[in-house]
C-alpha positions as CSV (number, residue, x, y, z in Angstrom):
1,M,-15.9,9.0,24.5
2,E,-12.6,9.2,22.1
3,D,-14.5,11.1,19.5
4,N,-15.9,13.5,22.1
5,I,-12.2,14.2,23.3
6,M,-11.5,14.5,19.7
7,R,-14.2,17.2,18.8
8,N,-13.8,19.2,21.7
9,F,-9.5,19.2,21.1
10,I,-10.7,20.5,17.2
11,K,-12.9,23.0,18.8
12,K,-10.3,24.6,20.7
13,V,-7.9,24.3,18.1
14,L,-10.1,26.2,15.6
15,E,-10.6,28.9,18.5
16,N,-7.0,29.6,18.6
17,M,-5.5,29.0,15.5
18,P,-2.9,31.4,13.8
19,I,-5.2,33.5,11.4
20,G,-2.6,32.5,8.4
21,W,-4.3,28.9,8.5
22,L,-6.8,30.4,6.7
23,R,-5.4,33.1,4.8
24,T,-2.0,31.7,3.8
25,T,-1.7,30.5,0.2
26,T,2.8,30.0,0.1
27,H,4.4,28.5,2.4
28,R,8.0,29.6,4.1
29,L,10.7,27.6,2.7
30,D,12.8,28.3,6.2
31,I,10.7,26.3,8.4
32,Y,9.9,23.7,5.4
33,D,11.6,20.2,5.2
34,E,10.4,19.1,1.8
35,K,11.2,15.0,2.6
36,L,9.1,15.7,6.0
37,A,6.5,17.6,4.4
38,K,3.5,15.2,4.4
39,T,4.4,13.8,8.3
40,Q,6.0,16.4,10.1
41,F,3.1,19.0,10.9
42,L,1.1,16.0,11.9
43,E,3.6,14.0,14.2
44,Q,3.9,17.5,16.3
45,F,0.0,18.0,16.0
46,E,-0.5,14.6,17.3
47,N,1.9,15.5,20.3
48,L,-0.4,18.5,21.3
49,Y,-3.5,16.1,21.0
50,N,-2.1,13.7,23.1
51,N,-1.0,16.4,25.7
52,Q,-4.1,18.2,24.9
53,N,-2.3,21.2,24.4
54,S,-4.3,23.6,21.6
55,D,-2.3,26.6,23.0
56,A,-1.9,29.7,20.2
57,S,1.8,29.9,20.8
58,A,1.6,26.0,20.1
59,L,-0.1,25.9,17.3
60,N,2.0,28.7,15.6
61,E,5.2,26.8,16.4
62,L,4.3,24.0,14.3
63,P,6.3,23.3,11.0
64,T,4.7,24.1,7.3
65,A,2.4,21.7,6.5
66,Y,2.7,19.9,3.2
67,D,2.8,22.3,0.2
68,Y,1.3,25.6,-1.1
69,I,-2.5,24.6,-1.0
70,R,-3.0,22.3,-3.7
71,L,-0.9,19.4,-1.8
72,G,-2.0,20.2,1.4
73,H,-2.2,23.0,4.4
74,P,-2.6,23.2,8.1
75,L,-6.7,22.8,8.4
76,S,-6.8,20.2,5.5
77,C,-4.2,18.1,7.3
78,V,-6.5,18.7,11.0
79,L,-9.2,17.9,8.8
80,E,-8.0,14.5,7.1
81,W,-6.3,13.7,10.5
82,S,-9.9,14.4,12.5
83,I,-11.7,11.7,10.1
84,A,-9.1,9.6,10.4
85,K,-9.6,9.2,13.8
86,L,-13.4,8.7,13.1
87,N,-12.8,5.8,10.9
88,N,-9.7,4.5,13.1
89,L,-7.7,4.5,10.1
90,Q,-3.9,6.2,9.4
91,S,-4.4,10.0,8.7
92,S,-2.5,9.2,5.2
93,N,-5.3,7.3,4.3
94,V,-7.3,10.5,4.1
95,I,-7.0,12.6,1.5
96,S,-9.3,16.0,0.8
97,F,-10.3,17.4,-2.5
98,Q,-11.9,20.5,-3.5
99,S,-12.9,18.8,-6.2
100,K,-15.8,15.9,-6.3
101,T,-14.6,14.0,-9.6
102,I,-10.8,14.6,-9.3
103,P,-10.3,11.9,-6.4
104,I,-11.8,9.1,-8.8
105,L,-9.8,10.6,-11.6
106,A,-6.6,9.9,-9.6
107,I,-7.7,6.5,-9.2
108,L,-8.4,5.7,-12.9
109,R,-4.7,7.3,-13.8
110,N,-3.6,5.0,-11.5
111,N,-5.2,2.0,-12.9
112,V,-4.8,2.6,-16.4
113,L,-1.2,2.9,-16.2
114,D,-1.3,-0.4,-14.1
115,N,-3.8,-1.9,-16.6
116,K,-6.3,-2.9,-13.5
117,N,-10.3,-2.8,-13.6
118,T,-12.2,-0.4,-11.7
119,Q,-15.9,-0.3,-10.4
120,I,-17.7,3.2,-9.6
121,C,-20.3,2.0,-7.3
122,Y,-22.9,5.1,-6.1
123,S,-25.9,5.4,-4.1
124,G,-28.0,8.4,-5.1
125,Q,-26.8,10.2,-8.3
126,L,-23.4,10.7,-9.7
127,P,-22.0,14.7,-9.7
128,E,-23.5,16.6,-12.4
129,C,-20.0,17.1,-14.0
130,F,-19.3,13.4,-14.3
131,D,-18.9,12.4,-18.0
132,S,-18.1,8.9,-18.4
133,K,-18.0,9.0,-22.1
134,M,-15.6,11.9,-22.2
135,L,-13.8,9.9,-19.5
136,Q,-13.1,7.0,-21.7
137,A,-12.6,8.8,-25.0
138,I,-10.7,11.5,-24.1
139,Y,-8.6,10.7,-20.8
140,G,-8.6,6.7,-22.0
141,Y,-10.1,6.0,-18.7
142,E,-11.6,2.3,-18.3
143,F,-14.5,1.5,-15.8
144,E,-17.7,-0.1,-14.8
145,L,-20.3,1.9,-13.1
146,K,-22.9,0.6,-10.7
147,H,-25.9,2.1,-8.9
148,V,-26.2,0.7,-5.8
149,N,-29.0,1.3,-3.0
150,N,-26.3,1.3,-0.1
151,V,-23.1,0.7,0.8
152,E,-24.1,-3.2,2.3
153,K,-24.7,-4.2,-1.7
154,V,-21.2,-3.1,-3.0
155,S,-20.1,-6.8,-4.0
156,K,-17.0,-8.2,-4.4
157,F,-15.1,-6.9,-7.6
158,H,-11.6,-8.3,-9.4
159,G,-9.4,-4.9,-9.3
160,S,-10.7,-1.7,-7.4
161,T,-14.0,-0.6,-6.3
162,I,-14.7,2.9,-5.6
163,F,-18.0,3.9,-3.5
164,I,-19.3,7.3,-3.9
165,S,-21.6,9.0,-1.2
166,Q,-23.2,12.2,-1.2
167,E,-23.1,13.7,2.0
168,N,-24.4,17.1,4.1
169,S,-22.4,16.4,7.2
170,I,-18.5,15.1,8.3
171,S,-19.4,12.2,9.9
172,K,-18.2,8.4,10.0
173,A,-18.3,6.2,7.2
174,N,-19.7,3.0,6.8
175,L,-17.0,1.2,5.3
176,N,-16.6,-2.9,4.4
177,Q,-14.3,-4.8,2.7
178,N,-15.5,-4.9,-0.7
179,I,-14.7,-1.0,-0.7
180,D,-11.1,-0.1,-1.7
181,F,-11.6,3.5,-2.0
182,Y,-14.7,5.7,-0.3
183,I,-15.5,8.9,-1.4
184,S,-18.1,11.6,0.5
185,M,-19.1,14.3,-1.8
186,Y,-20.1,17.5,0.1
187,S,-22.0,20.0,-2.4
188,N,-20.1,23.0,-2.9
189,L,-17.4,22.1,-0.1
190,G,-15.3,19.3,-2.1
191,S,-14.9,15.7,-1.4
192,I,-12.8,13.4,1.1
193,L,-11.5,10.5,-0.1
194,L,-10.9,7.2,2.3
195,V,-8.2,4.6,1.3
196,N,-9.4,1.6,2.8
197,G,-7.0,-1.5,3.4
198,K,-3.4,-1.9,3.9
199,A,-3.5,-3.4,0.4
200,N,-4.5,-0.1,-1.3
201,E,-1.7,2.0,0.6
202,N,0.5,2.3,-2.4
203,Y,-2.1,4.2,-4.1
204,I,-1.7,7.0,-1.2
205,S,1.3,8.8,-3.0
206,E,-0.1,8.8,-6.6
207,I,-3.4,10.3,-5.4
208,Q,-1.7,13.3,-3.4
209,H,0.6,14.1,-6.6
210,V,-2.7,14.1,-9.0
211,R,-4.3,16.5,-6.2
212,R,-0.8,18.6,-6.3
213,R,-0.7,18.8,-10.3
214,E,-4.0,18.7,-11.3
215,S,-6.3,20.3,-9.0
216,I,-5.9,21.7,-5.0
217,A,-6.8,19.9,-1.5
218,M,-10.1,21.4,-0.3
219,T,-9.7,25.0,0.7
220,P,-8.8,26.3,4.0
221,A,-12.3,28.0,4.3
222,N,-14.0,24.9,3.4
223,C,-11.9,22.8,5.6
224,H,-12.8,25.1,8.3
225,T,-16.5,25.0,7.4
226,S,-16.4,20.9,7.3
227,L,-14.2,21.0,10.7
228,K,-17.4,22.9,12.4
229,S,-19.6,20.7,11.3
230,L,-17.7,17.7,12.6
231,I,-17.1,19.2,16.0
232,D,-21.2,20.0,16.3
233,S,-22.2,16.7,14.4
234,S,-24.3,19.3,12.2
235,S,-25.3,19.4,8.7
236,F,-23.4,22.2,6.5
237,E,-24.7,25.7,6.1
238,S,-26.4,26.8,3.3
239,N,-24.0,29.2,0.8
240,K,-25.3,32.6,0.9
241,D,-22.4,34.3,-1.3
242,D,-23.0,36.1,-3.9
243,V,-21.3,34.2,-6.9
244,E,-22.8,34.9,-9.7
245,T,-22.1,38.7,-8.8
246,N,-18.7,38.4,-8.1
247,K,-18.6,35.8,-11.2
248,K,-19.5,38.4,-13.5
249,T,-17.4,41.1,-12.0
250,V,-14.4,38.5,-12.3
251,L,-15.1,38.0,-15.9
252,N,-15.5,41.6,-17.0
253,S,-12.0,42.1,-15.1
254,I,-10.4,39.8,-16.8
255,N,-11.6,41.0,-20.4
256,E,-10.9,44.6,-19.3
257,I,-7.1,43.9,-18.1
258,T,-6.6,41.3,-21.4
259,N,-8.3,43.2,-23.8
260,T,-10.8,40.6,-24.9
261,N,-14.2,40.2,-25.3
262,T,-14.1,36.2,-25.5
263,K,-15.0,34.1,-22.6
264,A,-12.8,33.6,-20.0
265,L,-12.3,30.8,-17.6
266,V,-11.7,30.8,-13.6
267,A,-10.1,27.7,-11.8
268,S,-9.1,26.9,-8.6
269,S,-5.8,26.9,-9.4
270,G,-3.2,28.0,-12.2
271,L,-2.3,24.4,-12.6
272,S,-5.9,23.5,-12.8
273,I,-6.6,25.7,-15.2
274,Q,-3.5,24.6,-17.5
275,Y,-4.9,21.2,-17.0
276,A,-8.2,22.0,-18.5
277,I,-6.1,23.6,-21.5
278,M,-4.1,20.7,-22.0
279,M,-7.1,18.4,-21.8
280,G,-9.3,20.6,-24.1
281,L,-6.5,20.9,-26.6
282,I,-5.9,17.0,-26.7
283,H,-9.9,16.8,-26.7
284,D,-10.0,19.3,-29.9
285,A,-6.9,17.2,-31.8
286,L,-8.6,13.6,-31.4
287,E,-11.9,15.0,-33.0
288,N,-10.5,17.2,-35.8
289,H,-6.9,15.8,-36.6
290,K,-7.9,12.0,-35.9
291,G,-4.7,9.6,-36.1
292,K,-2.1,12.7,-35.8
293,D,0.2,13.0,-32.9
294,I,0.2,15.6,-30.3
295,K,3.2,17.4,-29.2
296,F,3.0,19.8,-26.6
297,I,6.6,21.8,-26.4
298,V,7.5,23.3,-23.2
299,P,10.3,24.6,-21.7
300,P,12.6,22.3,-20.1
301,N,13.4,24.7,-17.4
302,C,10.2,26.5,-16.7
303,Y,8.3,26.4,-13.6
304,G,8.2,22.6,-12.1
305,G,4.4,22.5,-12.0
306,T,4.1,23.4,-15.7
307,N,6.9,20.7,-16.5
308,D,5.9,17.8,-14.3
309,Q,2.0,18.1,-15.3
310,A,2.7,18.0,-19.1
311,R,4.6,15.0,-18.9
312,R,2.2,13.2,-16.7
313,V,-0.4,13.9,-19.2
314,A,1.7,12.8,-21.8
315,A,2.5,9.7,-20.0
316,C,-1.6,8.9,-20.1
317,T,-1.9,9.1,-23.5
318,D,-0.3,7.2,-26.3
319,N,-0.1,9.7,-29.2
320,V,1.1,12.9,-26.8
321,E,4.8,13.6,-26.3
322,I,6.6,16.2,-24.7
323,I,9.2,18.4,-26.8
324,D,11.7,20.4,-25.2
325,L,11.9,24.1,-26.0
326,P,15.0,25.9,-25.0
327,V,13.7,29.6,-24.5
328,D,16.2,31.7,-22.6
329,G,19.9,32.4,-21.4
330,E,22.4,30.9,-24.5
331,N,18.7,30.3,-26.2
332,N,16.3,32.3,-28.4
333,M,12.7,31.7,-28.0
334,V,12.0,32.8,-31.5
335,Q,14.7,30.7,-33.1
336,S,13.6,27.5,-30.8
337,I,10.2,27.8,-31.9
338,D,11.3,28.1,-35.5
339,L,13.4,24.9,-35.2
340,V,10.6,22.8,-33.8
341,L,7.7,23.7,-35.5
342,N,9.9,23.1,-39.0
343,T,10.3,19.6,-37.3
344,M,6.5,19.3,-36.4
345,A,5.7,20.3,-40.0
346,N,8.0,17.4,-41.5
347,Q,6.3,14.8,-38.5
348,D,2.7,16.0,-39.4
349,A,2.1,16.4,-36.0
350,I,0.0,19.1,-34.0
351,P,1.9,21.6,-32.0
352,Y,0.8,23.2,-28.8
353,I,3.6,25.4,-27.5
354,I,3.1,26.1,-23.6
355,A,6.1,29.4,-22.9
356,E,6.2,32.0,-20.2
357,I,6.9,35.5,-21.5
358,P,8.6,37.3,-19.5
359,T,10.7,33.8,-19.0
360,N,10.9,32.5,-15.4
361,P,13.6,32.9,-13.9
362,R,15.7,34.7,-16.4
363,V,13.1,37.5,-16.9
364,E,13.5,37.7,-20.5
365,V,11.0,38.9,-23.6
366,P,11.3,37.5,-27.0
367,D,11.5,39.8,-30.0
368,L,7.5,39.6,-30.3
369,I,7.1,40.8,-34.0
370,K,9.3,38.1,-34.8
371,L,7.4,35.5,-32.5
372,K,4.3,36.6,-34.3
373,D,5.9,36.1,-37.7
374,V,7.4,32.4,-36.7
375,L,4.2,31.5,-35.4
376,C,2.2,32.7,-38.3
377,K,4.6,31.0,-40.7
378,K,3.2,28.7,-43.3
379,R,4.7,25.5,-43.5
380,E,4.1,22.1,-45.1
381,T,4.5,18.4,-44.6
382,I,7.0,16.0,-46.6
383,S,4.1,15.4,-48.7
384,G,3.5,18.8,-49.5
385,E,0.2,19.6,-47.2
386,M,-0.4,22.5,-45.2
387,A,1.1,21.8,-41.7
388,I,-1.3,22.2,-38.7
389,A,-0.7,25.6,-37.2
390,P,0.4,25.8,-33.7
391,V,-1.4,26.9,-30.7
392,F,0.6,29.4,-28.3
393,I,-0.4,28.7,-24.7
394,L,1.2,32.1,-23.0
395,D,2.0,31.8,-19.1
396,Q,1.3,35.6,-18.3
397,T,1.7,34.9,-14.6
398,F,4.8,37.7,-14.2
399,C,2.8,40.0,-16.6
400,P,-0.6,39.8,-16.8
401,N,-1.6,43.5,-17.6
402,V,0.1,43.2,-21.2
403,H,-2.2,42.9,-24.0
404,F,-1.6,40.2,-26.6
405,L,-4.8,38.8,-27.7
406,G,-7.3,42.0,-28.3
407,E,-7.6,43.3,-32.1
408,G,-4.2,44.7,-33.1
409,D,-2.3,43.5,-30.0
410,F,0.9,41.0,-30.7
411,L,-0.5,38.1,-30.7
412,S,-3.9,38.4,-31.9
413,T,-3.5,36.9,-35.4
414,V,-2.0,33.4,-33.7
415,K,-4.4,31.0,-32.0
416,T,-3.4,32.0,-28.6
417,I,-4.6,31.2,-25.3
418,S,-3.6,33.3,-22.2
419,F,-3.6,31.9,-18.5
420,A,-2.1,33.2,-15.5
421,S,-1.8,31.9,-11.9
422,G,-4.1,33.7,-9.5
423,S,-2.3,33.5,-6.6
424,K,-0.1,35.9,-8.0
425,F,-1.0,39.9,-8.9
426,P,-4.5,39.0,-9.5
427,S,-5.5,38.3,-6.1
428,G,-2.1,39.8,-4.4
429,G,-1.4,36.1,-2.9
430,L,-4.9,36.0,-1.0
431,C,-6.2,32.8,-2.9
432,T,-4.8,30.4,-5.6
433,A,-7.2,30.9,-8.3
434,G,-6.0,30.6,-12.1
435,Y,-7.6,31.8,-15.4
436,C,-7.5,31.9,-19.1
437,V,-8.7,33.6,-22.0
438,G,-8.1,33.3,-25.7
439,N,-8.3,35.4,-29.1
440,T,-11.0,35.3,-31.4
441,K,-9.3,32.7,-33.1
442,T,-9.4,30.0,-30.4
443,E,-13.0,30.3,-29.1
444,D,-14.0,26.9,-30.4
445,L,-11.0,25.4,-28.1
446,I,-12.4,27.5,-24.9
447,V,-15.8,25.4,-25.3
448,K,-13.4,22.2,-25.4
449,I,-11.3,23.7,-22.0
450,E,-14.5,24.6,-20.3
451,K,-15.8,21.1,-20.8
452,H,-12.8,19.6,-19.2
453,L,-12.7,22.2,-16.2
454,K,-16.3,21.5,-15.3
455,L,-15.4,17.6,-15.8
456,C,-12.4,18.3,-13.1
457,D,-15.1,20.1,-11.0
458,N,-12.0,22.3,-10.8
459,E,-13.9,25.9,-11.3
460,A,-12.6,28.7,-8.6
461,T,-14.7,28.6,-5.6
462,N,-17.3,31.3,-4.4
463,L,-14.7,32.7,-2.1
464,Q,-12.1,33.1,-4.5
465,Y,-14.2,34.6,-7.0
466,D,-15.1,37.1,-4.2
467,I,-11.5,37.7,-3.4
468,L,-10.7,38.0,-7.1
469,A,-13.9,40.4,-7.4
470,K,-12.2,42.3,-5.0
471,Q,-8.5,42.5,-5.9
472,L,-8.4,42.5,-9.3
473,P,-9.7,46.0,-10.2
474,T,-6.6,47.5,-8.3
475,M,-4.4,44.8,-10.4
476,N,-2.6,47.0,-12.8
477,Q,-1.9,49.9,-10.3
478,R,-0.2,47.3,-8.1
479,I,1.7,46.0,-11.2
480,T,3.2,49.8,-12.0
481,D,3.7,50.5,-8.2
482,A,5.7,47.0,-7.6
483,Y,7.5,47.8,-10.8
484,K,8.8,51.2,-9.5
485,N,9.9,49.6,-6.2
486,T,12.0,46.9,-8.2
487,R,13.4,49.2,-10.9
488,E,15.0,51.3,-8.2
489,F,16.3,48.0,-6.2
490,V,17.8,46.7,-9.4
491,N,19.5,49.8,-10.0
492,F,20.5,50.1,-6.2
493,I,22.0,46.9,-6.4
494,H,23.6,47.0,-9.9
495,S,25.7,50.5,-8.8
496,H,26.8,48.8,-5.1
497,L,27.4,45.4,-6.6
498,P,28.0,45.3,-10.5
499,K,29.7,42.1,-10.5
500,A,26.6,40.3,-10.0
501,K,24.4,39.4,-13.1
502,I,21.0,40.8,-12.6
503,N,18.1,38.9,-15.1
504,F,15.2,41.8,-15.4
505,V,13.6,44.0,-18.3
506,S,15.2,46.4,-19.8
507,E,14.0,49.9,-19.8
508,E,12.8,49.9,-23.7
509,M,11.0,46.6,-22.9
510,A,9.4,48.3,-19.5
511,A,8.2,51.4,-22.1
512,Q,6.6,48.5,-24.0
513,G,4.7,47.6,-21.0
514,F,6.6,44.5,-19.5
515,T,6.7,45.8,-15.9
516,P,7.5,42.5,-14.1
517,S,8.2,43.0,-10.4
518,V,10.5,39.9,-9.8
519,F,14.2,39.6,-11.1
520,S,16.8,37.0,-10.6
521,L,20.3,37.4,-9.1
522,D,23.1,35.8,-10.1
523,L,26.2,36.7,-7.7
524,P,29.6,36.9,-8.3
525,T,31.5,33.7,-7.3
526,K,35.4,32.7,-6.8
527,G,37.2,29.5,-6.6
528,N,39.8,27.2,-8.5
529,T,37.6,24.8,-10.3
530,T,33.7,25.0,-12.0
531,E,32.7,22.8,-8.9
532,E,33.9,25.5,-6.4
533,K,32.4,28.0,-8.0
534,E,29.2,26.7,-7.8
535,A,29.3,25.6,-4.4
536,Y,30.3,29.1,-3.5
537,K,27.5,31.1,-5.5
538,R,25.4,28.7,-3.9
539,A,26.1,29.4,-0.3
540,L,26.2,33.0,-1.1
541,N,22.6,32.7,-2.3
542,L,21.4,31.3,1.3
543,K,23.6,34.2,3.1
544,L,21.7,36.9,1.1
545,I,18.6,35.3,2.1
546,N,19.0,34.3,5.5
547,L,20.4,37.9,6.1
548,M,17.4,39.3,4.6
549,I,14.7,37.4,6.4
550,S,16.4,37.7,9.8
551,E,16.8,41.3,9.4
552,I,13.5,42.4,8.3
553,P,11.2,39.2,9.4
554,S,8.0,41.5,9.0
555,E,8.5,41.6,5.3
556,S,11.2,40.1,3.8
557,K,10.3,36.1,3.8
558,Y,12.2,33.0,2.4
559,C,9.0,31.6,0.0
560,V,7.9,30.9,-3.5
561,S,5.4,33.9,-4.4
562,Y,4.8,36.7,-6.8
563,G,2.5,39.8,-6.9
564,Q,2.1,40.0,-3.2
565,L,0.2,42.8,-1.7
566,K,3.4,43.6,1.0
567,G,6.7,43.2,1.5
568,C,9.8,40.9,-0.5
569,Y,10.0,37.5,-1.3
570,W,13.2,35.4,-2.1
571,T,14.1,31.9,-3.1
572,I,15.9,29.5,-5.3
573,P,14.0,28.2,-8.1
574,A,16.3,25.2,-8.4
575,T,15.1,24.2,-4.8
576,S,11.3,25.1,-5.0
577,T,9.9,26.2,-8.0
578,Q,11.6,23.9,-10.5
579,G,11.7,21.0,-8.0
580,T,10.8,18.5,-10.4
581,T,12.6,19.9,-13.4
582,K,15.7,18.0,-14.8
583,E,18.7,18.9,-12.7
584,G,20.3,20.1,-15.6
585,D,18.3,22.4,-16.3
586,K,17.8,23.9,-13.2
587,D,18.9,27.5,-12.1
588,Y,20.7,28.0,-8.7
589,I,20.1,31.8,-8.8
590,A,18.5,34.2,-5.6
591,R,14.8,35.1,-7.6
592,V,13.2,38.2,-5.6
593,A,9.7,39.4,-5.9
594,L,8.7,42.7,-4.5
595,S,5.5,44.3,-4.0
596,P,4.0,48.1,-4.3
597,D,4.3,47.9,0.0
598,I,7.5,47.4,0.9
599,D,10.3,49.3,3.4
600,L,12.6,49.8,0.3
601,E,15.1,51.9,2.0
602,R,15.5,49.3,4.7
603,H,15.9,46.5,2.2
604,K,18.8,48.8,0.6
605,E,20.7,48.9,3.9
606,V,20.6,45.5,4.6
607,F,21.6,44.6,1.0
608,L,24.5,47.0,1.4
609,S,25.4,45.5,4.6
610,F,25.5,42.0,2.9
611,V,28.2,43.6,0.2
612,K,30.4,44.6,2.8
613,S,30.6,41.2,4.0
614,I,31.6,39.4,1.0
């Protein structure tokens, strides 16, 4: 009876839900309380269920759920809540993934850090992408594999027991006390993890963190399909998307945009592709440079997800370490790289450099000729042997149209892998997919990276390929148009608030092709002490953002993104993109991202009123 009430309620919710539940990839920070992110949405949703209120207006008033699509979103929350109801579990004990293998990896990661044994039981077949040898050799994960005819055959085990079931519909799981983690895998839709028993609830936060940093939650579209299966107690409909045609279009577009003819890879998110890159490079190092230390050299103030993921990878591997690379502001990227690579040569270590060009949030571009020279420079170890050449991992999200990799381009002679978040300009904010491509010197590395992308089952979904196939062909024109709007707005701000420091590319750099549509704004401040000045500036940041989003709610939004199709996005990196960055490396400045489609005159008008108010 209770199940039928729940199913009927969910049916009405799907009929009345805001369209943004299916399409939005970013979250509004003005209605987002990070401390309550994992509870607030479902607490209020539960109240609606108790009152059987599925009205569109009520659903529209629910707060932002979780964070982006990686950690979760409204439909993943609703799906997890519904499955929890079916299985008499707390909703926090149900975690959805777009990947079929990442939930297994999340548990294995936790257990290797806790030195705890793991048993993986499965009926039928393991997913094709599951490579036990690679998980043990490269990731350092230890586990026992055991085939069982059915769930009742799972025996008691000293450690954690994972049970894997291949299913074609959403239904109640057959849990028993010998199972700690029950994973249902659903062909192209992803997987659902059930955390069984109070003793295992301490895993939940860590599993969610893996989903946030190394993968994504089940996508809104696939959650929607899963919920319809739940409502109707039916099997999933076969997928009829023309994925191979879309995939070919996307890969060709990436090659054309990046001036390459090497193989491109497309993942479910920017961090998914970055994780594959890191693990692929570790794989290559363990095979070809046995016994040597691996150093990932990362700017300490770069995007928090990059910073956090790199440190999480290092935490799991004995010979992997993170080295800070100061790159902007008072620091010079080229000089910093030169110093670090000299140190790496002395240590006979393997240097992998992750850097953004332009940098974020200062929007700085290094001298590219000097950058190439310092990366190509021959170095020797203390013993006089040739030092291992670096691999440059270039986050090109801000300017994905600039040619770095093709023959004769800036970094064609340096082992370079470029990657970009597809949720920005490539898709215009319509999906979270990310991609990477290397120059001809990295073809062997790309093979390794692809293996880990497949192992983690983090390739882009059919719908993501479809969206990119439609959006990539217009990307370069959108970049051009958005840059024009941004340059005009930057010039306007400079003329009306000359005391503000604006971080943006110079006209000369733009002429070289660096035409981002994001800039950072360091507002003028006042006060008698450093503390007073900082407090005043932080308050002024919020005053500006709140004015813009209240006066132009149809276009100006307080959220983290870039490359969107319409409007203007405002954020403060220190409290958003740099969330996990060390406090001393955070940037308490305003970051502004403009689109090709914006009422620029209205934005100028509101900004002028802000200037007059201060």
